[in-house]
C-alpha positions as a LaTeX table, in Angstrom:
\begin{tabular}{lrrr}
\hline
Residue & $x$ (\AA) & $y$ (\AA) & $z$ (\AA) \\
\hline
Met1 & $-9.39$ & 10.33 & 10.94 \\
Lys2 & $-6.70$ & 12.32 & 10.14 \\
Ala3 & $-7.55$ & 16.02 & 11.15 \\
Leu4 & $-8.15$ & 13.79 & 14.69 \\
Tyr5 & $-4.84$ & 12.22 & 14.77 \\
Val6 & $-3.67$ & 15.88 & 14.18 \\
Leu7 & $-5.37$ & 17.83 & 17.05 \\
Leu8 & $-4.46$ & 15.46 & 19.55 \\
Ser9 & $-0.87$ & 15.27 & 18.15 \\
Ser10 & $-1.17$ & 18.89 & 19.03 \\
Leu11 & $-2.34$ & 18.14 & 22.74 \\
Val12 & 0.80 & 16.16 & 22.76 \\
Leu13 & 2.77 & 19.47 & 21.97 \\
Phe14 & 1.54 & 21.98 & 23.84 \\
Gly15 & 1.03 & 20.42 & 26.77 \\
Phe16 & $-2.37$ & 19.20 & 27.22 \\
Ile17 & $-2.04$ & 15.16 & 27.54 \\
Thr18 & 1.15 & 13.30 & 27.86 \\
Val19 & 1.93 & 10.27 & 25.61 \\
Ser20 & 2.27 & 7.10 & 27.66 \\
Pro21 & 3.98 & 3.97 & 25.81 \\
Ala22 & 0.97 & 2.46 & 23.64 \\
Glu23 & $-0.14$ & $-1.23$ & 22.52 \\
Ala24 & 3.12 & $-2.11$ & 19.61 \\
Ala25 & 0.65 & $-2.28$ & 16.84 \\
Glu26 & 0.99 & $-5.40$ & 13.19 \\
Lys27 & 3.39 & $-2.97$ & 12.36 \\
Ser28 & 5.52 & 0.07 & 12.95 \\
Ile29 & 4.58 & 3.23 & 10.64 \\
Asn30 & 7.61 & 4.39 & 10.36 \\
Leu31 & 8.06 & 1.20 & 8.52 \\
Tyr32 & 4.97 & 2.92 & 5.65 \\
Tyr33 & 7.01 & 5.48 & 4.77 \\
Met34 & 10.21 & 5.19 & 2.35 \\
Asp35 & 13.74 & 6.30 & 3.14 \\
Asp36 & 15.56 & 6.62 & 0.03 \\
Val37 & 12.46 & 7.64 & $-2.57$ \\
Asp38 & 11.50 & 11.13 & $-3.11$ \\
Tyr39 & 8.05 & 12.05 & $-4.04$ \\
Asp40 & 9.76 & 13.05 & $-7.89$ \\
His41 & 11.11 & 9.96 & $-8.74$ \\
Trp42 & 9.69 & 8.76 & $-12.07$ \\
Ala43 & 8.06 & 5.79 & $-10.39$ \\
Tyr44 & 6.55 & 7.16 & $-6.17$ \\
Asn45 & 3.49 & 5.97 & $-6.48$ \\
Glu46 & 3.59 & 2.84 & $-7.54$ \\
Leu47 & 6.23 & 1.99 & $-5.06$ \\
Glu48 & 4.28 & 3.78 & $-2.14$ \\
Arg49 & 1.17 & 1.69 & $-3.36$ \\
Phe50 & 2.74 & $-0.98$ & $-3.06$ \\
Leu51 & 4.58 & $-0.86$ & $-0.08$ \\
Tyr52 & 1.72 & 1.04 & 1.74 \\
Ala53 & $-0.67$ & $-2.00$ & 0.46 \\
Asp54 & 2.19 & $-4.95$ & 2.21 \\
Ile55 & 2.64 & $-5.80$ & $-0.92$ \\
Ile56 & 6.64 & $-5.99$ & $-0.10$ \\
Asp57 & 8.01 & $-4.51$ & 3.60 \\
Gly58 & 10.51 & $-3.14$ & 1.88 \\
Tyr59 & 14.42 & $-3.49$ & 3.99 \\
Val60 & 14.40 & $-2.26$ & 7.47 \\
Glu61 & 17.93 & $-0.70$ & 9.16 \\
Thr62 & 18.18 & 0.30 & 12.94 \\
Glu63 & 20.33 & 3.43 & 13.28 \\
Ser64 & 21.28 & 3.74 & 16.61 \\
Cys65 & 21.45 & 8.69 & 17.23 \\
Glu66 & 22.49 & 10.24 & 19.98 \\
Glu67 & 20.53 & 13.33 & 21.30 \\
Asp68 & 20.71 & 16.03 & 24.47 \\
Gly69 & 22.71 & 12.64 & 25.82 \\
Glu70 & 20.03 & 10.05 & 25.07 \\
Lys71 & 20.92 & 7.26 & 22.72 \\
Tyr72 & 17.67 & 6.02 & 20.65 \\
Glu73 & 17.64 & 4.47 & 18.03 \\
Tyr74 & 15.40 & 4.90 & 14.63 \\
Thr75 & 14.09 & 2.88 & 12.23 \\
Tyr76 & 13.11 & 2.57 & 9.16 \\
Val77 & 12.80 & 1.54 & 5.69 \\
Ser78 & 14.43 & 1.73 & 2.29 \\
Val79 & 13.29 & 0.21 & $-0.86$ \\
Lys80 & 15.95 & 0.62 & $-3.27$ \\
Pro81 & 14.76 & 1.16 & $-6.51$ \\
Lys82 & 17.70 & 1.16 & $-8.64$ \\
Asn83 & 18.72 & $-2.04$ & $-7.02$ \\
Ser84 & 18.17 & $-5.09$ & $-9.43$ \\
Ile85 & 16.08 & $-7.46$ & $-8.45$ \\
Thr86 & 16.55 & $-11.86$ & $-8.35$ \\
Arg87 & 14.06 & $-14.42$ & $-9.78$ \\
Ala88 & 12.81 & $-14.82$ & $-6.54$ \\
Glu89 & 11.89 & $-12.01$ & $-5.58$ \\
Phe90 & 10.29 & $-10.74$ & $-8.58$ \\
Thr91 & 8.81 & $-14.23$ & $-7.96$ \\
Lys92 & 7.76 & $-13.34$ & $-4.65$ \\
Ile93 & 6.46 & $-9.58$ & $-5.16$ \\
Leu94 & 4.52 & $-11.59$ & $-8.19$ \\
Val95 & 2.38 & $-14.00$ & $-6.45$ \\
Asn96 & 1.99 & $-11.14$ & $-3.82$ \\
Ser97 & 0.01 & $-8.65$ & $-5.72$ \\
Met98 & $-1.91$ & $-11.08$ & $-7.48$ \\
Asn99 & $-2.91$ & $-12.79$ & $-4.03$ \\
Leu100 & $-2.02$ & $-16.19$ & $-6.06$ \\
Arg101 & $-2.46$ & $-19.38$ & $-5.02$ \\
Ala102 & $-1.04$ & $-22.56$ & $-5.34$ \\
Gly103 & $-3.34$ & $-24.93$ & $-7.89$ \\
Glu104 & $-2.69$ & $-29.09$ & $-9.11$ \\
Thr105 & 0.09 & $-29.21$ & $-10.72$ \\
Val106 & 2.95 & $-28.10$ & $-9.32$ \\
Lys107 & 6.77 & $-28.65$ & $-10.29$ \\
Thr108 & 9.64 & $-29.17$ & $-8.83$ \\
Phe109 & 13.49 & $-27.71$ & $-8.82$ \\
Pro110 & 16.22 & $-28.39$ & $-7.82$ \\
Asp111 & 17.89 & $-26.06$ & $-6.30$ \\
Val112 & 14.22 & $-24.37$ & $-4.90$ \\
Lys113 & 14.02 & $-26.49$ & $-1.65$ \\
Pro114 & 11.43 & $-25.93$ & 1.58 \\
Ala115 & 13.59 & $-24.59$ & 3.89 \\
Asn116 & 14.16 & $-21.70$ & 1.20 \\
Trp117 & 12.09 & $-18.52$ & 1.94 \\
Tyr118 & 11.01 & $-18.46$ & $-1.48$ \\
Tyr119 & 9.92 & $-21.87$ & $-1.32$ \\
Glu120 & 6.44 & $-20.65$ & $-1.18$ \\
Tyr121 & 5.91 & $-19.08$ & $-3.95$ \\
Val122 & 8.63 & $-20.40$ & $-7.03$ \\
Lys123 & 5.53 & $-23.79$ & $-5.97$ \\
Val124 & 2.51 & $-20.96$ & $-6.55$ \\
Ala125 & 3.68 & $-19.54$ & $-9.58$ \\
Ser126 & 5.16 & $-22.76$ & $-11.17$ \\
Ser127 & 1.52 & $-24.34$ & $-10.41$ \\
Gln128 & $-0.29$ & $-21.21$ & $-12.01$ \\
Gly129 & 2.07 & $-21.68$ & $-15.01$ \\
Ile130 & 4.82 & $-18.64$ & $-14.71$ \\
Ile131 & 7.51 & $-20.40$ & $-14.51$ \\
Asn132 & 9.48 & $-23.02$ & $-16.19$ \\
Gly133 & 12.88 & $-22.93$ & $-14.74$ \\
Lys134 & 16.21 & $-23.06$ & $-16.96$ \\
Pro135 & 17.17 & $-26.04$ & $-19.96$ \\
Asp136 & 18.74 & $-27.84$ & $-17.18$ \\
Gly137 & 15.50 & $-27.97$ & $-14.24$ \\
Ala138 & 16.90 & $-25.44$ & $-12.33$ \\
Phe139 & 15.51 & $-22.51$ & $-11.40$ \\
Arg140 & 17.99 & $-20.81$ & $-10.31$ \\
Pro141 & 15.91 & $-18.00$ & $-7.32$ \\
Asn142 & 19.37 & $-16.37$ & $-6.81$ \\
Asp143 & 20.18 & $-14.89$ & $-10.26$ \\
Lys144 & 19.74 & $-11.58$ & $-11.36$ \\
Ile145 & 16.05 & $-11.58$ & $-13.66$ \\
Thr146 & 16.09 & $-9.92$ & $-16.52$ \\
Arg147 & 14.13 & $-7.87$ & $-18.93$ \\
Asn148 & 12.75 & $-10.34$ & $-20.76$ \\
Glu149 & 12.51 & $-12.83$ & $-18.30$ \\
Met150 & 10.82 & $-10.05$ & $-16.25$ \\
Ala151 & 8.34 & $-9.78$ & $-19.42$ \\
Val152 & 7.46 & $-13.28$ & $-19.88$ \\
Met153 & 7.08 & $-13.90$ & $-16.49$ \\
Ile154 & 4.21 & $-11.21$ & $-16.65$ \\
Tyr155 & 2.78 & $-12.04$ & $-19.70$ \\
Arg156 & 2.08 & $-15.71$ & $-18.35$ \\
Ala157 & 0.91 & $-14.39$ & $-15.01$ \\
Phe158 & $-1.63$ & $-11.77$ & $-16.81$ \\
Lys159 & $-2.15$ & $-14.30$ & $-19.66$ \\
Thr160 & $-5.98$ & $-15.33$ & $-19.51$ \\
Lys161 & $-7.06$ & $-12.35$ & $-17.03$ \\
Leu162 & $-5.78$ & $-9.63$ & $-20.37$ \\
Asp163 & $-6.37$ & $-9.32$ & $-24.17$ \\
Phe164 & $-3.39$ & $-10.31$ & $-25.82$ \\
Thr165 & $-4.96$ & $-10.33$ & $-28.75$ \\
Ala166 & $-3.34$ & $-6.72$ & $-30.77$ \\
Thr167 & 0.24 & $-6.68$ & $-31.39$ \\
Gly168 & 2.40 & $-4.15$ & $-30.18$ \\
Lys169 & 6.20 & $-2.37$ & $-30.94$ \\
Ala170 & 8.19 & $-3.79$ & $-32.03$ \\
Phe171 & 12.56 & $-4.20$ & $-30.39$ \\
Pro172 & 15.02 & $-4.17$ & $-32.86$ \\
Asp173 & 17.14 & $-6.28$ & $-29.37$ \\
Val174 & 13.91 & $-8.60$ & $-29.32$ \\
Pro175 & 13.89 & $-10.48$ & $-32.66$ \\
Gln176 & 11.20 & $-13.24$ & $-32.90$ \\
Gly177 & 13.94 & $-15.69$ & $-32.94$ \\
Asn178 & 13.95 & $-14.68$ & $-28.54$ \\
Phe179 & 12.07 & $-16.94$ & $-26.53$ \\
Ala180 & 10.98 & $-13.75$ & $-24.72$ \\
Tyr181 & 9.69 & $-11.55$ & $-28.26$ \\
Glu182 & 5.88 & $-12.77$ & $-28.02$ \\
Ala183 & 6.05 & $-11.63$ & $-24.72$ \\
Val184 & 7.65 & $-8.25$ & $-24.75$ \\
Met185 & 5.54 & $-7.92$ & $-27.90$ \\
Lys186 & 1.87 & $-8.20$ & $-26.38$ \\
Thr187 & 2.51 & $-6.69$ & $-22.58$ \\
Ala188 & 4.49 & $-3.18$ & $-24.71$ \\
Ala189 & 1.12 & $-3.56$ & $-26.58$ \\
Leu190 & $-0.79$ & $-2.90$ & $-23.66$ \\
Gly191 & 1.58 & $-0.64$ & $-21.84$ \\
Ile192 & 2.74 & $-3.12$ & $-19.53$ \\
Ile193 & 6.34 & $-2.04$ & $-20.67$ \\
Lys194 & 7.44 & 0.57 & $-23.01$ \\
Gly195 & 11.53 & $-0.10$ & $-23.85$ \\
Tyr196 & 13.88 & 2.89 & $-23.99$ \\
Gly197 & 13.22 & 4.80 & $-27.08$ \\
Asp198 & 13.60 & 2.68 & $-29.79$ \\
Ile199 & 14.92 & $-0.63$ & $-27.89$ \\
Phe200 & 13.88 & $-2.58$ & $-25.00$ \\
Lys201 & 17.30 & $-3.71$ & $-23.98$ \\
Pro202 & 16.40 & $-7.27$ & $-23.24$ \\
Tyr203 & 19.39 & $-8.99$ & $-21.25$ \\
Asn204 & 19.43 & $-5.74$ & $-19.25$ \\
Asp205 & 19.23 & $-6.79$ & $-15.00$ \\
Ala206 & 15.53 & $-5.41$ & $-14.21$ \\
Thr207 & 15.76 & $-3.12$ & $-11.33$ \\
Arg208 & 13.13 & $-3.07$ & $-8.45$ \\
Ala209 & 11.49 & $-0.19$ & $-9.67$ \\
Glu210 & 10.54 & $-1.44$ & $-13.26$ \\
Ala211 & 9.60 & $-4.30$ & $-12.08$ \\
Ile212 & 6.60 & $-3.18$ & $-9.56$ \\
Val213 & 6.23 & $-0.72$ & $-11.71$ \\
Met214 & 5.93 & $-3.12$ & $-14.97$ \\
Ile215 & 2.81 & $-5.45$ & $-12.58$ \\
Asp216 & 1.48 & $-2.57$ & $-11.09$ \\
Arg217 & 0.20 & $-1.22$ & $-14.79$ \\
Ala218 & $-0.95$ & $-5.13$ & $-16.04$ \\
Leu219 & $-2.48$ & $-5.27$ & $-12.15$ \\
His220 & $-4.78$ & $-1.77$ & $-13.04$ \\
Leu221 & $-6.11$ & $-3.11$ & $-16.60$ \\
Val222 & $-7.32$ & $-6.26$ & $-15.21$ \\
Pro223 & $-10.73$ & $-5.02$ & $-14.95$ \\
Gly224 & $-13.27$ & $-5.49$ & $-12.00$ \\
Thr225 & $-16.85$ & $-6.62$ & $-11.29$ \\
Asp226 & $-19.83$ & $-4.62$ & $-10.29$ \\
Glu227 & $-18.95$ & $-6.51$ & $-7.03$ \\
Asp228 & $-16.13$ & $-5.52$ & $-6.87$ \\
Gln229 & $-17.89$ & $-1.90$ & $-6.90$ \\
Leu230 & $-20.59$ & $-2.03$ & $-4.39$ \\
Ala231 & $-18.41$ & $-3.61$ & $-2.10$ \\
Ile232 & $-15.51$ & $-0.58$ & $-1.99$ \\
Ile233 & $-17.83$ & 1.35 & $-1.86$ \\
Gln234 & $-19.76$ & $-1.01$ & 1.70 \\
Thr235 & $-15.93$ & $-1.02$ & 3.08 \\
Val236 & $-15.40$ & 2.24 & 2.86 \\
Asp237 & $-18.93$ & 3.38 & 4.24 \\
Arg238 & $-18.20$ & 0.74 & 6.59 \\
Asn239 & $-15.55$ & 2.01 & 8.07 \\
Ile240 & $-16.40$ & 5.73 & 8.12 \\
Lys241 & $-19.83$ & 5.05 & 9.87 \\
Asp242 & $-19.16$ & 1.87 & 12.27 \\
Glu243 & $-15.50$ & 4.43 & 13.54 \\
Met244 & $-17.97$ & 7.00 & 14.71 \\
Lys245 & $-20.32$ & 4.92 & 16.25 \\
Phe246 & $-17.66$ & 2.86 & 18.43 \\
Thr247 & $-15.77$ & 6.36 & 19.07 \\
Lys248 & $-18.79$ & 7.16 & 20.14 \\
Gln249 & $-19.42$ & 4.56 & 22.51 \\
Gln250 & $-15.62$ & 4.55 & 23.43 \\
Asp251 & $-15.03$ & 0.68 & 22.22 \\
Val252 & $-12.06$ & 0.43 & 22.26 \\
Glu253 & $-11.74$ & $-3.59$ & 21.27 \\
Ala254 & $-14.71$ & $-2.97$ & 18.75 \\
Leu255 & $-12.43$ & $-0.28$ & 16.44 \\
Lys256 & $-9.67$ & $-2.41$ & 16.73 \\
Ala257 & $-11.55$ & $-5.20$ & 15.23 \\
Leu258 & $-13.28$ & $-2.74$ & 12.56 \\
Tyr259 & $-9.58$ & $-1.26$ & 11.54 \\
Arg260 & $-9.08$ & $-4.79$ & 10.77 \\
Asp261 & $-11.25$ & $-6.05$ & 9.01 \\
Thr262 & $-11.65$ & $-2.76$ & 7.27 \\
Thr263 & $-7.57$ & $-2.21$ & 6.59 \\
Ile264 & $-4.03$ & $-2.93$ & 5.19 \\
Gly265 & $-0.85$ & $-1.49$ & 5.28 \\
Tyr266 & $-0.36$ & 1.55 & 6.33 \\
Gln267 & $-3.38$ & 2.79 & 6.95 \\
Leu268 & $-4.56$ & 0.26 & 9.49 \\
Ala269 & $-0.99$ & 1.53 & 11.30 \\
Tyr270 & $-2.31$ & 4.63 & 10.72 \\
Ser271 & $-5.59$ & 4.05 & 12.47 \\
Leu272 & $-4.16$ & 1.92 & 14.82 \\
Asp273 & $-1.91$ & 4.82 & 16.27 \\
Ser274 & $-4.75$ & 6.99 & 15.91 \\
Leu275 & $-6.15$ & 4.65 & 18.57 \\
Asp276 & $-3.71$ & 5.35 & 21.51 \\
Met277 & $-4.00$ & 8.73 & 21.15 \\
Thr278 & $-7.34$ & 9.08 & 21.09 \\
Gly279 & $-7.22$ & 6.37 & 24.27 \\
Met280 & $-5.13$ & 9.24 & 25.37 \\
Ile281 & $-7.80$ & 12.26 & 26.54 \\
Glu282 & $-9.84$ & 9.19 & 28.46 \\
Glu283 & $-7.07$ & 9.68 & 31.24 \\
Ser284 & $-7.22$ & 13.69 & 31.22 \\
Asp285 & $-9.46$ & 16.77 & 31.93 \\
Ile286 & $-10.17$ & 16.66 & 28.56 \\
Lys287 & $-13.53$ & 16.37 & 26.55 \\
Leu288 & $-13.74$ & 16.23 & 23.24 \\
Thr289 & $-16.62$ & 15.07 & 20.97 \\
Met290 & $-17.40$ & 15.38 & 17.20 \\
Glu291 & $-20.43$ & 15.29 & 15.42 \\
Gln292 & $-21.05$ & 14.62 & 11.31 \\
Ile293 & $-22.51$ & 17.29 & 9.79 \\
Gly294 & $-25.20$ & 16.63 & 6.92 \\
Glu295 & $-25.08$ & 13.28 & 4.46 \\
Asn296 & $-21.11$ & 12.39 & 2.77 \\
Glu297 & $-21.13$ & 10.61 & $-0.53$ \\
Ile298 & $-18.99$ & 8.14 & $-1.57$ \\
Asn299 & $-18.61$ & 6.99 & $-5.90$ \\
Ala300 & $-16.03$ & 5.18 & $-6.83$ \\
Val301 & $-13.42$ & 6.42 & $-9.40$ \\
Ser302 & $-11.83$ & 3.54 & $-11.24$ \\
Val303 & $-11.61$ & $-0.26$ & $-10.27$ \\
Ser304 & $-10.21$ & $-3.24$ & $-12.00$ \\
Asn305 & $-9.46$ & $-6.41$ & $-10.23$ \\
His306 & $-6.87$ & $-5.02$ & $-8.16$ \\
Phe307 & $-7.18$ & $-1.42$ & $-7.05$ \\
Ala308 & $-9.42$ & 1.13 & $-6.43$ \\
Gln309 & $-9.84$ & 4.23 & $-6.31$ \\
Val310 & $-12.81$ & 6.10 & $-3.76$ \\
Arg311 & $-13.60$ & 10.04 & $-3.72$ \\
Ile312 & $-15.54$ & 10.70 & $-0.24$ \\
Asp313 & $-17.20$ & 13.87 & $-0.59$ \\
Asn314 & $-18.93$ & 16.32 & 2.39 \\
Leu315 & $-17.77$ & 13.92 & 4.81 \\
Val316 & $-17.54$ & 17.36 & 7.94 \\
Tyr317 & $-17.19$ & 16.77 & 11.30 \\
Lys318 & $-18.15$ & 19.69 & 13.83 \\
Val319 & $-15.79$ & 19.17 & 17.04 \\
Ser320 & $-15.89$ & 20.40 & 20.60 \\
Leu321 & $-12.84$ & 20.35 & 22.46 \\
Thr322 & $-12.95$ & 21.13 & 26.58 \\
Ala323 & $-10.35$ & 21.76 & 28.61 \\
Pro324 & $-9.59$ & 23.21 & 32.48 \\
Asp325 & $-7.69$ & 25.76 & 30.61 \\
Met326 & $-9.55$ & 26.19 & 27.26 \\
Ser327 & $-12.27$ & 25.23 & 24.90 \\
Phe328 & $-12.29$ & 24.40 & 21.48 \\
Asn329 & $-14.67$ & 24.25 & 18.87 \\
Thr330 & $-14.60$ & 24.44 & 14.87 \\
Thr331 & $-15.42$ & 22.37 & 12.07 \\
Ile332 & $-12.95$ & 19.20 & 9.96 \\
Asp333 & $-13.37$ & 18.43 & 6.34 \\
Leu334 & $-12.36$ & 15.03 & 6.10 \\
Ser335 & $-13.41$ & 14.91 & 2.37 \\
Gly336 & $-10.70$ & 12.84 & 0.44 \\
Thr337 & $-10.28$ & 9.97 & $-1.87$ \\
Ala338 & $-9.62$ & 6.41 & $-0.38$ \\
Tyr339 & $-7.17$ & 3.66 & $-2.19$ \\
Leu340 & $-8.17$ & 0.26 & $-1.79$ \\
Lys341 & $-6.63$ & $-3.26$ & $-2.76$ \\
Lys342 & $-8.87$ & $-6.78$ & $-2.62$ \\
Asn343 & $-6.42$ & $-8.96$ & $-0.37$ \\
Asp344 & $-5.88$ & $-12.57$ & $-0.68$ \\
Asp345 & $-9.40$ & $-13.28$ & 0.97 \\
Gly346 & $-11.48$ & $-11.52$ & $-1.42$ \\
Lys347 & $-12.14$ & $-8.40$ & 0.92 \\
Trp348 & $-11.52$ & $-4.66$ & $-0.35$ \\
Lys349 & $-9.37$ & $-3.05$ & 2.30 \\
Ile350 & $-8.30$ & 0.29 & 2.95 \\
Tyr351 & $-4.74$ & 0.78 & 2.39 \\
Asn352 & $-4.33$ & 4.77 & 2.27 \\
Val353 & $-6.47$ & 7.55 & 2.70 \\
Val354 & $-5.50$ & 10.64 & 1.45 \\
Leu355 & $-7.13$ & 14.75 & 2.30 \\
Asp356 & $-8.21$ & 16.90 & $-0.14$ \\
Glu357 & $-6.33$ & 19.67 & 1.84 \\
Asp358 & $-2.27$ & 18.49 & 2.35 \\
Asp359 & $-1.38$ & 21.40 & 4.88 \\
Asp360 & $-4.62$ & 20.34 & 7.39 \\
Asp361 & $-1.43$ & 19.12 & 9.56 \\
Gln362 & $-0.19$ & 22.58 & 9.84 \\
Asp363 & $-3.29$ & 24.71 & 9.93 \\
Trp364 & $-4.34$ & 22.26 & 13.17 \\
Lys365 & $-1.64$ & 23.67 & 14.69 \\
Asp366 & $-1.45$ & 26.97 & 13.89 \\
Thr367 & $-5.78$ & 27.15 & 15.20 \\
Leu368 & $-5.02$ & 26.07 & 17.82 \\
Glu369 & $-1.81$ & 27.00 & 19.02 \\
Thr370 & $-3.29$ & 30.69 & 18.15 \\
Glu371 & $-7.10$ & 29.42 & 20.63 \\
Ile372 & $-3.97$ & 28.49 & 22.80 \\
Asn373 & $-2.77$ & 31.80 & 23.20 \\
\hline
\end{tabular}
C-alpha cells in the first residue's frame, strides 16, 4: 500500500500526526538501499534483486552525524560490486539463491571447521557435488575465486536443472586442457557467461557483481511449473485481499502474520514500516477509510523455478480522510508489478512491488499540500 504510506508520511510532514518510536522490524528498511550502486550500474537490477530478496545482506555500515547540535547515527548498506569475492562468499550466495540443502554424502575439508561462518554452506555445496576442493584436499575458503572456478561451480549446480547439450562459444584463453573448458563452453551456450569480447579471462579474480549476475542468469533459466504459476497468483491475491480485510478490522497482529507469510526482504520491511505508520492514525483525531473500486486483475508475466513477476491491474481505491481541520477524498491506483522469489520452504513470497507511476510520492504531497492550503 505504497500510496497510503506516502499519504501518512505527508500527514507527519504537515503536523497532523506525530511519530512515536516504532516497533523494530525484522530488518530495517534502511538496509535495503544500496549506498554504493547507481541506477545506471550495469548490474543494478541483479544486485538489487539479490539484496531485496535477502539472498545477500551487503555490508552494513554506520556513520555518526551531527545536525543542529544533535548527534545521530546513520546506518546504510553497501554491496561493493567491484570487490573480489572469496570462494566461501560465492558458495554462500549460490547455496542461498538456490535454496539448497545438504545431501547424504558430505565431503570434509581440513580448512573448513564447524566454527567457521561458511561451514554449513560448504557442507551443502559439497554434498550437492558443486565443490570438490583443491588437489591437496583443502577448500581454501578465503582465496579469491577466479572466473573459471566460478563457471565450474555454476555448471555443477545447475547441471541437472538446465539443458546443457548445446555447445557455446569457444574462448581462445580457455583451451580444451583447461579444467573449466566444458563448464565455460556449456554456460556460455546458455548466456550465463559472456566474456570480454573474444576472451574469457579465466584466471581473473571474479567481482561480486559478476558472481551475482551469473547466478541470476542461471536462476532465471530454470523453468517454473503450472503449480508455481498458480502459487504466485494466489500469494499476490491473498496479500491484497487480506491486507484490506485486516486493515478494516484494525487487526494489527493479523497484518503482521500476513506480511511475514506472504512477503520477504525489502517488501516485508516496507510493509511493517507502513503498519507502524497506520498505527499513528489510531492515536490521532483522523479517520481514514479505503474502499476498492471494481475488481483488480492479477496475471503472471514470467515464472522460473526461483523468480517470478506478476502484473496487478486495476487495483484502485477510494480514499476518504477527515480531520478536525480538513477533509480529503480521492482515488489511488496501486496497479504495478509484484516480484516474487521461492523461499527455502517452497513458498512463493513477494520481495518488491513497483507501482506504474514512480512519481506518485511527490504527487501525493503536492495534492495534500493544496488541500491543506
